[in-house]
Phi, psi and omega in degrees: 000126173264126176263118178248146177264352181092007178239009184296145180285166183299325182296320180298313182291318179304316181295306186294326184290344182273318180266346178298315179298331177291321175293322176298317178297334180274002174112353175287149169253114185242125175252141168252120182243126182239146177279351180203149170294132187208180173297325178299320179292323180291321174298321178293318183296328175299337179263009182080016177251119181265120175275141176273119181270125179237089182283132176219154177292167181299320179288324181294345176301336184247349180242323183257341186300308184307320180292329182291335183252001184304323183294340177282345182047057183290134175267334177228132170249118188250127184231165188228003179207163188305314183297316179291331178302313181293318173305315185291324178302313180295311182295321181295325178294319180291323191253004178063038182250149176285149181245130175242132173241126171257126178259120186259347187197167168292097188297326188279335171295317181291330177290325181300132183090347180242336182232148177289161187304321186289331175289322179297319179299317176298318181295323178296319178294321178294320181292324178300318179292320183295312181294331178287342178256011180266135185279330178209130174248132177238153183226149181268353180215138185298327186292343181292344182300329182267004183248009187264116179293139178084353175262105187274338182240097179300337181290347177279357183259136181262133174273113179233093185294154177297172181224166177206138179265111184296339183296337176301323179279318190292321186271358181275122181248025181292151179278166174292155179301156186301138178091336188288314180304319179292319181294320184286314189059229178258013185291150173294145184238128168259126184243129175233133181226136176157179176298139175276078183228166186300319184297338182282339170064039178287342173298322177294320178303317182289325175296321176297323186293328173304321179283325184296313186286345170298319180268336183226074185294344179277347186293152179230148183231130175244129170255110183252113182159179179214163179161181190291345178266008185302311182299317181295323177289323173305317182294323177298316179300314182295315181297328182270000179068032181265005194303326180290333188258358182233137171232141172259134173237135172288176183301134178234151185289319185257106178267339186305315182299324177289320181294319181292326182279335185295151175275322180205162178247132183254133176230117185244013188298152173280333182210125176207154173262303170206095182295134180303331182299329177294318176299316178296324176294319178293323177297325180271000179067039181247145177290151177254133167246124194211157168283157177293124182224141176299128174087355177292114189264017162276158185240134183297129179079355180245309178234000186200166169242122185246148180216159182299146178297142178067009175258090187295326177296314179294325179294316178300320179299322180295311179301314183295325180298318180285333172289323182282336188235072184299333178288324174297315175303316182296318182293317176304316183293321179295316185292325176298320179296320179292321179300318181299316184291324187273327188244336190230015176288149183299334177291328176291317181295320182300317181295319182293320181293317181298321176297317179296318178295320181296327178300334180276343181268349188280000000 
C-alpha cells in the first residue's frame, strides 16, 4: 500500500504510476491511499489507477487512520515523504505491516528557507526515530545514503533509481501551445521546465541567456512552470531586453510537444536528486545541459554537458557549444535514449522494487 498525503510532487507519481501496473500484472496487489483528493490522484487516474481517498483529521492521522485501512490488510506500507513516514510507523505497528520509505531528495535542504530552525531540529529528531523503525529504506540517488538521520549503516539502504516510460512521450500527438509555433519558426529552442522557485536557479539561466543570444540571436528559450518567483523573473527578462527570445508558459498538461520540438533541455538547479525533466529529455532523445548536481545520472560528454552551479558564463558556453555543434547534440540525445531503455525503464524499476518487497516477506 502506498500512502499519499495529497501533496506529492509530479516526479513521485510519474515514477510509481509507471511501474505499479507491471507489479500488478506480476501478481502483486497494490493500493494507493491518499488523505485528500489531489492532482496526484488525478495523475494516477489517468494511468488507470484509482486512489482510495481516506480523509482524516490531523489528530486522526495517528488515532483513526490505522482502523480506516485495516480492511485493506496491508503487508507493506510504502511512503515517500516525512509526514507520511511517521503515520506509516504508527499504522505499521497496529497492523503488523512492514514500512518502506523512499527518499527522493535531501529533505532538510528543502526545509531550509521554508521552516524556522527549531522546526527543522524537531523534524530531524522525529526522522531519526522513524528511520530506526523502518524496515526498508530506498533512495533514488546514491549520495542520499549519507544524509539520512538515524541510519547508522548506509549499506542497509537500497539504491533504486527512478524510472520513466518513453512511450508517454512517443505516443503524445498534442500540438504546441497556441502562439508558440509562430514565435518559434525554425529557431533552435532551449527548454526549461519546473517550479519557479529559488532552488531551480532560473535567475542564473536568464543571465546565461543574455550571453547566448549575443552569439545566437535567433535562439529561443521557454520557461514552463509557475511559482512565487514568476513576477521577478519576468522583470529580469524585461530589464535585460530578452523579451523577444524568452517565453513563459504556465503548467501545461502535455509536455511532449515541447520536448519533441526542443533542441536541448536546460536544468539549472542548485539541488536535485534526479529531476524528472532529465528522464523526459532522454525519452525525447534530447541532450541535457545542466549544472553539476549530486545524483544527476546523466554523464558529462556522453548524455549531457555539465557546468558548475551558479556559473552563468560556463552554462552559456555549454548551451552555445550544443547550438554550434548539432551533431554532438544529436549524439548526446541518442545515447540518453539508449540509457533510458537499459537502466531506467519502468520494467527495470519494477523488477528492482519486487526484489525489495520480497526481501521483506522472506
